[in-house]
The first five atom37 places (N, CA, C, CB, O) and aatype in JSON, in Angstrom:
{
  "aatype": [12, 2, 0, 9, 15, 10, 10, 1, 14, 10, 10, 0, 19, 0, 0, 10, 16, 10, 0, 16, 16, 7, 16, 0, 0, 3, 19, 0, 1, 7, 11, 0, 10, 8, 3, 11, 5, 4, 19, 15, 4, 8, 9, 11, 1, 13, 7, 7, 3, 7, 15, 6, 12, 18, 10, 1, 0, 3, 1, 10, 9, 1, 3, 1, 11, 0, 10, 7, 5, 1, 19, 0, 16, 4, 2, 0, 12, 19, 2, 0, 7, 10, 13, 14, 6, 3, 6, 0, 3, 9, 0, 0, 18, 10, 0, 5, 1, 18, 18, 11, 13, 0, 11],
  "atom_mask": [
    [1, 1, 1, 1, 1],
    [1, 1, 1, 1, 1],
    [1, 1, 1, 1, 1],
    [1, 1, 1, 1, 1],
    [1, 1, 1, 1, 1],
    [1, 1, 1, 1, 1],
    [1, 1, 1, 1, 1],
    [1, 1, 1, 1, 1],
    [1, 1, 1, 1, 1],
    [1, 1, 1, 1, 1],
    [1, 1, 1, 1, 1],
    [1, 1, 1, 1, 1],
    [1, 1, 1, 1, 1],
    [1, 1, 1, 1, 1],
    [1, 1, 1, 1, 1],
    [1, 1, 1, 1, 1],
    [1, 1, 1, 1, 1],
    [1, 1, 1, 1, 1],
    [1, 1, 1, 1, 1],
    [1, 1, 1, 1, 1],
    [1, 1, 1, 1, 1],
    [1, 1, 1, 0, 1],
    [1, 1, 1, 1, 1],
    [1, 1, 1, 1, 1],
    [1, 1, 1, 1, 1],
    [1, 1, 1, 1, 1],
    [1, 1, 1, 1, 1],
    [1, 1, 1, 1, 1],
    [1, 1, 1, 1, 1],
    [1, 1, 1, 0, 1],
    [1, 1, 1, 1, 1],
    [1, 1, 1, 1, 1],
    [1, 1, 1, 1, 1],
    [1, 1, 1, 1, 1],
    [1, 1, 1, 1, 1],
    [1, 1, 1, 1, 1],
    [1, 1, 1, 1, 1],
    [1, 1, 1, 1, 1],
    [1, 1, 1, 1, 1],
    [1, 1, 1, 1, 1],
    [1, 1, 1, 1, 1],
    [1, 1, 1, 1, 1],
    [1, 1, 1, 1, 1],
    [1, 1, 1, 1, 1],
    [1, 1, 1, 1, 1],
    [1, 1, 1, 1, 1],
    [1, 1, 1, 0, 1],
    [1, 1, 1, 0, 1],
    [1, 1, 1, 1, 1],
    [1, 1, 1, 0, 1],
    [1, 1, 1, 1, 1],
    [1, 1, 1, 1, 1],
    [1, 1, 1, 1, 1],
    [1, 1, 1, 1, 1],
    [1, 1, 1, 1, 1],
    [1, 1, 1, 1, 1],
    [1, 1, 1, 1, 1],
    [1, 1, 1, 1, 1],
    [1, 1, 1, 1, 1],
    [1, 1, 1, 1, 1],
    [1, 1, 1, 1, 1],
    [1, 1, 1, 1, 1],
    [1, 1, 1, 1, 1],
    [1, 1, 1, 1, 1],
    [1, 1, 1, 1, 1],
    [1, 1, 1, 1, 1],
    [1, 1, 1, 1, 1],
    [1, 1, 1, 0, 1],
    [1, 1, 1, 1, 1],
    [1, 1, 1, 1, 1],
    [1, 1, 1, 1, 1],
    [1, 1, 1, 1, 1],
    [1, 1, 1, 1, 1],
    [1, 1, 1, 1, 1],
    [1, 1, 1, 1, 1],
    [1, 1, 1, 1, 1],
    [1, 1, 1, 1, 1],
    [1, 1, 1, 1, 1],
    [1, 1, 1, 1, 1],
    [1, 1, 1, 1, 1],
    [1, 1, 1, 0, 1],
    [1, 1, 1, 1, 1],
    [1, 1, 1, 1, 1],
    [1, 1, 1, 1, 1],
    [1, 1, 1, 1, 1],
    [1, 1, 1, 1, 1],
    [1, 1, 1, 1, 1],
    [1, 1, 1, 1, 1],
    [1, 1, 1, 1, 1],
    [1, 1, 1, 1, 1],
    [1, 1, 1, 1, 1],
    [1, 1, 1, 1, 1],
    [1, 1, 1, 1, 1],
    [1, 1, 1, 1, 1],
    [1, 1, 1, 1, 1],
    [1, 1, 1, 1, 1],
    [1, 1, 1, 1, 1],
    [1, 1, 1, 1, 1],
    [1, 1, 1, 1, 1],
    [1, 1, 1, 1, 1],
    [1, 1, 1, 1, 1],
    [1, 1, 1, 1, 1],
    [1, 1, 1, 1, 1]
  ],
  "atom_positions": [
    [[-6.52, -9.99, -32.38], [-6.94, -10.08, -30.99], [-8.45, -10.21, -30.93], [-6.46, -8.84, -30.19], [-9.19, -9.53, -31.64]],
    [[-8.88, -11.09, -30.09], [-10.32, -11.23, -29.93], [-10.81, -10.41, -28.72], [-10.7, -12.73, -29.76], [-10.01, -9.85, -27.97]],
    [[-12.09, -10.35, -28.57], [-12.7, -9.52, -27.52], [-12.27, -9.97, -26.13], [-14.22, -9.55, -27.63], [-12.08, -9.13, -25.24]],
    [[-12.13, -11.26, -25.91], [-11.74, -11.77, -24.58], [-10.33, -11.31, -24.24], [-11.83, -13.31, -24.53], [-10.06, -10.93, -23.1]],
    [[-9.41, -11.35, -25.2], [-8.04, -10.88, -24.94], [-8.03, -9.41, -24.57], [-7.15, -11.12, -26.16], [-7.24, -8.99, -23.72]],
    [[-8.88, -8.63, -25.19], [-8.95, -7.21, -24.89], [-9.54, -6.95, -23.51], [-9.75, -6.49, -25.94], [-9.19, -5.97, -22.84]],
    [[-10.44, -7.81, -23.08], [-11.11, -7.61, -21.79], [-10.3, -8.13, -20.6], [-12.45, -8.28, -21.8], [-10.54, -7.71, -19.47]],
    [[-9.36, -9.02, -20.83], [-8.61, -9.62, -19.71], [-7.98, -8.59, -18.78], [-7.52, -10.52, -20.26], [-8.16, -8.69, -17.57]],
    [[-7.25, -7.6, -19.31], [-6.66, -6.61, -18.38], [-7.72, -5.86, -17.57], [-5.82, -5.61, -19.15], [-7.52, -5.58, -16.39]],
    [[-8.83, -5.54, -18.21], [-9.91, -4.85, -17.52], [-10.51, -5.71, -16.41], [-11.0, -4.45, -18.51], [-10.79, -5.22, -15.31]],
    [[-10.7, -6.99, -16.7], [-11.23, -7.92, -15.7], [-10.26, -8.1, -14.54], [-11.55, -9.27, -16.34], [-10.67, -8.22, -13.39]],
    [[-8.98, -8.13, -14.85], [-7.98, -8.28, -13.78], [-8.01, -7.08, -12.84], [-6.57, -8.44, -14.37], [-7.95, -7.25, -11.62]],
    [[-8.1, -5.89, -13.4], [-8.18, -4.67, -12.57], [-9.45, -4.69, -11.73], [-8.13, -3.4, -13.45], [-9.42, -4.34, -10.55]],
    [[-10.56, -5.08, -12.32], [-11.82, -5.13, -11.59], [-11.75, -6.14, -10.45], [-12.98, -5.49, -12.53], [-12.22, -5.87, -9.35]],
    [[-11.16, -7.29, -10.7], [-11.03, -8.32, -9.66], [-10.14, -7.83, -8.53], [-10.46, -9.62, -10.25], [-10.44, -8.05, -7.36]],
    [[-9.04, -7.17, -8.87], [-8.14, -6.65, -7.85], [-8.83, -5.57, -7.02], [-6.88, -6.09, -8.5], [-8.67, -5.53, -5.8]],
    [[-9.58, -4.72, -7.66], [-10.31, -3.67, -6.95], [-11.3, -4.28, -5.97], [-11.04, -2.76, -7.94], [-11.39, -3.84, -4.82]],
    [[-12.04, -5.27, -6.41], [-12.99, -5.93, -5.51], [-12.28, -6.62, -4.36], [-13.84, -6.94, -6.28], [-12.75, -6.58, -3.22]],
    [[-11.15, -7.23, -4.64], [-10.42, -7.95, -3.6], [-9.88, -7.02, -2.54], [-9.28, -8.74, -4.21], [-9.84, -7.38, -1.37]],
    [[-9.47, -5.82, -2.94], [-8.85, -4.92, -1.97], [-9.84, -3.99, -1.29], [-7.8, -4.11, -2.64], [-9.53, -3.43, -0.24]],
    [[-11.03, -3.81, -1.86], [-11.98, -2.9, -1.24], [-13.22, -3.58, -0.69], [-12.39, -1.86, -2.23], [-13.92, -3.02, 0.15]],
    [[-13.49, -4.79, -1.15], [-14.73, -5.43, -0.78], [-14.62, -6.43, 0.35], [0.0, 0.0, 0.0], [-15.59, -7.11, 0.68]],
    [[-13.45, -6.55, 0.95], [-13.29, -7.54, 2.01], [-12.89, -6.86, 3.31], [-12.25, -8.59, 1.61], [-12.23, -5.82, 3.31]],
    [[-13.29, -7.46, 4.4], [-12.9, -6.94, 5.71], [-11.46, -7.33, 5.99], [-13.85, -7.49, 6.83], [-10.98, -8.36, 5.52]],
    [[-10.78, -6.51, 6.76], [-9.4, -6.79, 7.12], [-9.33, -8.04, 7.99], [-8.76, -5.58, 7.84], [-10.25, -8.32, 8.77]],
    [[-8.25, -8.76, 7.87], [-8.02, -10.01, 8.6], [-7.01, -9.74, 9.71], [-7.51, -11.15, 7.65], [-5.81, -9.63, 9.46]],
    [[-7.5, -9.63, 10.93], [-6.67, -9.27, 12.08], [-5.59, -10.34, 12.34], [-7.53, -9.08, 13.32], [-4.45, -9.99, 12.62]],
    [[-5.95, -11.61, 12.25], [-4.96, -12.68, 12.49], [-3.85, -12.63, 11.46], [-5.65, -14.06, 12.47], [-2.68, -12.79, 11.79]],
    [[-4.23, -12.41, 10.22], [-3.23, -12.3, 9.15], [-2.38, -11.05, 9.38], [-3.92, -12.25, 7.75], [-1.18, -11.06, 9.13]],
    [[-3.01, -9.97, 9.85], [-2.29, -8.75, 10.14], [-1.25, -8.95, 11.22], [0.0, 0.0, 0.0], [-0.15, -8.4, 11.14]],
    [[-1.57, -9.74, 12.24], [-0.6, -10.03, 13.3], [0.59, -10.78, 12.74], [-1.26, -10.84, 14.43], [1.73, -10.46, 13.05]],
    [[0.31, -11.79, 11.93], [1.4, -12.59, 11.34], [2.3, -11.72, 10.46], [0.82, -13.75, 10.52], [3.52, -11.82, 10.53]],
    [[1.7, -10.86, 9.65], [2.49, -9.96, 8.81], [3.28, -8.97, 9.66], [1.58, -9.21, 7.83], [4.45, -8.71, 9.38]],
    [[2.64, -8.42, 10.68], [3.31, -7.48, 11.59], [4.52, -8.15, 12.24], [2.33, -6.98, 12.67], [5.61, -7.57, 12.27]],
    [[4.31, -9.35, 12.76], [5.41, -10.05, 13.43], [6.57, -10.33, 12.48], [4.9, -11.36, 14.04], [7.73, -10.26, 12.87]],
    [[6.25, -10.63, 11.24], [7.28, -10.95, 10.25], [7.95, -9.7, 9.68], [6.67, -11.77, 9.12], [9.16, -9.67, 9.5]],
    [[7.16, -8.66, 9.4], [7.67, -7.51, 8.65], [8.06, -6.3, 9.51], [6.65, -7.08, 7.67], [8.89, -5.5, 9.1]],
    [[7.48, -6.16, 10.69], [7.61, -4.9, 11.43], [8.41, -4.99, 12.72], [6.25, -4.38, 11.75], [9.14, -4.06, 13.06]],
    [[8.29, -6.08, 13.42], [8.82, -6.17, 14.79], [10.33, -5.95, 14.86], [8.48, -7.51, 15.38], [10.8, -5.24, 15.74]],
    [[11.09, -6.54, 13.96], [12.55, -6.43, 14.06], [13.0, -4.97, 13.95], [13.23, -7.27, 12.97], [13.92, -4.55, 14.67]],
    [[12.38, -4.2, 13.07], [12.72, -2.78, 12.95], [12.34, -2.02, 14.22], [12.02, -2.16, 11.72], [13.09, -1.16, 14.68]],
    [[11.17, -2.32, 14.77], [10.72, -1.63, 15.98], [11.61, -1.96, 17.17], [9.27, -2.0, 16.28], [11.86, -1.11, 18.02]],
    [[12.09, -3.19, 17.23], [13.01, -3.57, 18.31], [14.31, -2.78, 18.18], [13.31, -5.1, 18.27], [14.84, -2.29, 19.18]],
    [[14.82, -2.64, 16.94], [16.05, -1.87, 16.73], [15.87, -0.42, 17.16], [16.47, -1.93, 15.26], [16.79, 0.18, 17.71]],
    [[14.7, 0.14, 16.91], [14.46, 1.56, 17.21], [14.09, 1.81, 18.67], [13.36, 2.08, 16.32], [14.48, 2.83, 19.24]],
    [[13.34, 0.87, 19.29], [12.8, 1.12, 20.62], [13.25, 0.13, 21.68], [11.31, 1.12, 20.56], [13.01, 0.34, 22.87]],
    [[13.89, -0.96, 21.27], [14.32, -1.97, 22.22], [13.18, -2.84, 22.68], [0.0, 0.0, 0.0], [12.06, -2.76, 22.16]],
    [[13.46, -3.68, 23.66], [12.43, -4.59, 24.2], [11.8, -5.43, 23.11], [0.0, 0.0, 0.0], [12.5, -5.99, 22.26]],
    [[10.49, -5.51, 23.14], [9.78, -6.29, 22.12], [9.27, -5.4, 20.98], [8.6, -7.04, 22.76], [8.56, -5.88, 20.1]],
    [[9.63, -4.13, 20.99], [9.23, -3.2, 19.93], [7.89, -2.54, 20.12], [0.0, 0.0, 0.0], [7.54, -1.63, 19.37]],
    [[7.12, -2.98, 21.11], [5.77, -2.46, 21.29], [5.74, -1.03, 21.84], [4.99, -3.36, 22.22], [4.7, -0.38, 21.81]],
    [[6.87, -0.55, 22.33], [6.93, 0.82, 22.84], [6.53, 1.83, 21.76], [8.35, 1.13, 23.36], [6.04, 2.92, 22.07]],
    [[6.74, 1.46, 20.51], [6.33, 2.35, 19.41], [4.85, 2.69, 19.52], [6.62, 1.68, 18.04], [4.44, 3.82, 19.23]],
    [[4.06, 1.73, 19.95], [2.61, 1.93, 20.03], [2.15, 2.42, 21.4], [1.9, 0.64, 19.7], [1.08, 3.01, 21.52]],
    [[2.94, 2.19, 22.41], [2.52, 2.46, 23.78], [3.04, 3.78, 24.34], [2.97, 1.35, 24.66], [2.6, 4.2, 25.41]],
    [[3.95, 4.44, 23.65], [4.54, 5.66, 24.18], [3.49, 6.76, 24.34], [5.68, 6.14, 23.27], [2.53, 6.83, 23.57]],
    [[3.7, 7.6, 25.32], [2.73, 8.65, 25.63], [2.6, 9.68, 24.51], [3.12, 9.34, 26.92], [1.52, 10.25, 24.32]],
    [[3.67, 9.94, 23.79], [3.66, 10.97, 22.75], [3.4, 10.4, 21.34], [4.98, 11.71, 22.75], [3.82, 10.98, 20.35]],
    [[2.71, 9.28, 21.28], [2.48, 8.68, 19.96], [1.66, 9.61, 19.07], [1.76, 7.32, 20.11], [0.83, 10.39, 19.54]],
    [[1.91, 9.51, 17.78], [1.31, 10.41, 16.81], [-0.02, 9.91, 16.26], [2.26, 10.64, 15.68], [-0.81, 10.69, 15.75]],
    [[-0.26, 8.63, 16.37], [-1.45, 8.03, 15.78], [-2.65, 8.24, 16.7], [-1.24, 6.52, 15.5], [-2.65, 7.8, 17.85]],
    [[-3.68, 8.92, 16.17], [-4.87, 9.23, 16.96], [-6.16, 8.65, 16.37], [-5.01, 10.71, 17.11], [-7.2, 8.68, 17.02]],
    [[-6.09, 8.13, 15.14], [-7.29, 7.57, 14.52], [-6.9, 6.53, 13.46], [-8.15, 8.69, 13.89], [-5.73, 6.38, 13.12]],
    [[-7.9, 5.82, 12.97], [-7.67, 4.75, 12.0], [-7.02, 5.25, 10.71], [-8.97, 4.05, 11.67], [-6.16, 4.58, 10.15]],
    [[-7.43, 6.41, 10.25], [-6.87, 6.95, 9.01], [-5.36, 7.19, 9.17], [-7.58, 8.26, 8.62], [-4.58, 6.79, 8.31]],
    [[-4.97, 7.82, 10.26], [-3.56, 8.08, 10.52], [-2.78, 6.77, 10.66], [-3.39, 8.93, 11.79], [-1.64, 6.68, 10.22]],
    [[-3.4, 5.78, 11.27], [-2.75, 4.48, 11.42], [-2.51, 3.84, 10.05], [-3.6, 3.55, 12.3], [-1.41, 3.35, 9.78]],
    [[-3.51, 3.85, 9.2], [-3.35, 3.29, 7.86], [-2.27, 4.01, 7.07], [0.0, 0.0, 0.0], [-1.48, 3.38, 6.36]],
    [[-2.22, 5.33, 7.2], [-1.19, 6.12, 6.51], [0.2, 5.78, 7.04], [-1.47, 7.62, 6.67], [1.16, 5.71, 6.29]],
    [[0.28, 5.58, 8.35], [1.59, 5.26, 8.95], [2.08, 3.9, 8.51], [1.5, 5.31, 10.48], [3.26, 3.74, 8.2]],
    [[1.2, 2.92, 8.47], [1.59, 1.58, 8.01], [2.08, 1.66, 6.56], [0.39, 0.58, 8.13], [3.09, 1.05, 6.21]],
    [[1.37, 2.41, 5.73], [1.78, 2.58, 4.33], [3.14, 3.27, 4.23], [0.72, 3.38, 3.55], [3.98, 2.9, 3.41]],
    [[3.35, 4.28, 5.07], [4.63, 4.99, 5.07], [5.77, 4.08, 5.48], [4.57, 6.2, 6.0], [6.83, 4.08, 4.85]],
    [[5.57, 3.3, 6.53], [6.6, 2.34, 6.97], [6.89, 1.33, 5.87], [6.15, 1.61, 8.26], [8.05, 1.01, 5.61]],
    [[5.86, 0.83, 5.22], [6.03, -0.12, 4.13], [6.93, 0.48, 3.05], [4.66, -0.51, 3.54], [7.84, -0.18, 2.56]],
    [[6.67, 1.73, 2.69], [7.47, 2.39, 1.66], [8.9, 2.66, 2.14], [6.8, 3.7, 1.23], [9.85, 2.5, 1.38]],
    [[9.04, 3.09, 3.4], [10.37, 3.44, 3.93], [11.31, 2.25, 3.95], [10.24, 4.01, 5.34], [12.49, 2.38, 3.64]],
    [[10.79, 1.09, 4.32], [11.67, -0.09, 4.43], [11.57, -1.0, 3.2], [11.32, -0.88, 5.68], [12.2, -2.06, 3.15]],
    [[10.77, -0.58, 2.23], [10.6, -1.34, 0.99], [10.19, -2.79, 1.29], [11.89, -1.31, 0.17], [10.78, -3.74, 0.76]],
    [[9.18, -2.93, 2.15], [8.73, -4.26, 2.57], [7.97, -5.0, 1.47], [7.86, -4.14, 3.79], [7.86, -6.23, 1.52]],
    [[7.44, -4.28, 0.5], [6.73, -4.94, -0.6], [5.33, -5.41, -0.24], [0.0, 0.0, 0.0], [4.79, -6.31, -0.89]],
    [[4.75, -4.8, 0.77], [3.39, -5.17, 1.17], [2.38, -4.6, 0.2], [3.09, -4.68, 2.59], [2.55, -3.5, -0.33]],
    [[1.32, -5.35, -0.04], [0.21, -4.9, -0.87], [-0.76, -4.09, 0.01], [-0.51, -6.11, -1.54], [-0.7, -4.2, 1.24]],
    [[-1.63, -3.29, -0.59], [-2.59, -2.52, 0.21], [-3.43, -3.38, 1.15], [-3.52, -1.76, -0.71], [-3.72, -2.95, 2.27]],
    [[-3.81, -4.57, 0.73], [-4.59, -5.43, 1.63], [-3.74, -5.92, 2.8], [-5.15, -6.63, 0.86], [-4.27, -6.14, 3.89]],
    [[-2.43, -6.09, 2.59], [-1.52, -6.44, 3.7], [-1.46, -5.3, 4.7], [-0.1, -6.77, 3.16], [-1.54, -5.51, 5.91]],
    [[-1.32, -4.08, 4.18], [-1.29, -2.9, 5.04], [-2.58, -2.78, 5.85], [-1.07, -1.63, 4.21], [-2.54, -2.47, 7.04]],
    [[-3.71, -3.04, 5.2], [-5.0, -2.96, 5.89], [-5.1, -4.0, 6.99], [-6.16, -3.14, 4.89], [-5.64, -3.72, 8.07]],
    [[-4.59, -5.19, 6.74], [-4.61, -6.24, 7.76], [-3.73, -5.87, 8.95], [-4.15, -7.58, 7.17], [-4.12, -6.06, 10.1]],
    [[-2.54, -5.34, 8.68], [-1.65, -4.92, 9.76], [-2.29, -3.79, 10.56], [-0.28, -4.46, 9.19], [-2.26, -3.81, 11.79]],
    [[-2.86, -2.82, 9.88], [-3.51, -1.7, 10.57], [-4.67, -2.2, 11.43], [-4.02, -0.66, 9.56], [-4.87, -1.71, 12.54]],
    [[-5.43, -3.17, 10.94], [-6.55, -3.71, 11.72], [-6.03, -4.4, 12.98], [-7.38, -4.71, 10.87], [-6.62, -4.26, 14.05]],
    [[-4.94, -5.15, 12.84], [-4.34, -5.79, 14.02], [-3.88, -4.75, 15.03], [-3.15, -6.68, 13.6], [-4.18, -4.87, 16.22]],
    [[-3.17, -3.73, 14.57], [-2.66, -2.71, 15.48], [-3.79, -1.93, 16.13], [-1.74, -1.75, 14.74], [-3.72, -1.6, 17.32]],
    [[-4.84, -1.64, 15.37], [-5.99, -0.91, 15.92], [-6.63, -1.72, 17.04], [-7.03, -0.62, 14.81], [-7.03, -1.16, 18.07]],
    [[-6.73, -3.01, 16.85], [-7.35, -3.87, 17.87], [-6.43, -4.09, 19.05], [-7.75, -5.21, 17.27], [-6.86, -3.99, 20.2]],
    [[-5.16, -4.38, 18.8], [-4.23, -4.78, 19.84], [-3.72, -3.6, 20.69], [-3.05, -5.48, 19.22], [-3.64, -3.71, 21.92]],
    [[-3.4, -2.49, 20.05], [-2.75, -1.4, 20.76], [-3.58, -0.11, 20.86], [-1.45, -1.08, 20.1], [-3.62, 0.52, 21.91]],
    [[-4.23, 0.26, 19.8], [-4.86, 1.58, 19.76], [-6.3, 1.6, 20.28], [-4.85, 2.09, 18.35], [-6.77, 2.64, 20.74]],
    [[-6.97, 0.49, 20.22], [-8.33, 0.36, 20.77], [-9.29, 1.38, 20.17], [-8.3, 0.53, 22.28], [-10.13, 1.93, 20.87]],
    [[-9.16, 1.62, 18.86], [-10.07, 2.55, 18.19], [-11.46, 1.96, 18.11], [-9.58, 2.89, 16.79], [-11.62, 0.76, 17.9]],
    [[-12.45, 2.8, 18.28], [-13.83, 2.36, 18.08], [-14.03, 2.09, 16.6], [-14.85, 3.43, 18.6], [-13.39, 2.71, 15.75]],
    [[-14.91, 1.16, 16.29], [-15.11, 0.79, 14.89], [-15.89, 1.81, 14.13], [-15.8, -0.51, 14.79], [-16.13, 1.64, 12.94]]
  ]
}
């Protein structure tokens, strides 16, 4: 094995880390992912267009951290296969569209 072969896994991890931590969330992409991955489950649970999950008076999400944790939990519960950057994009969309959190 040469030095480059040994470094490849390390470089891949470094690139992935930069990709997931060094970029701003993409709200438009988050909307598309939300519409594809989340809406059908929310409609089954809440009816209508599913937005009641976010609009109900007794909602549990009060800040961005809780929102990110909830998106990750939903991803795991339904085995959606979303990557952390996908979760961040969805959370950014929800924060802007429904929760109106200050930046």
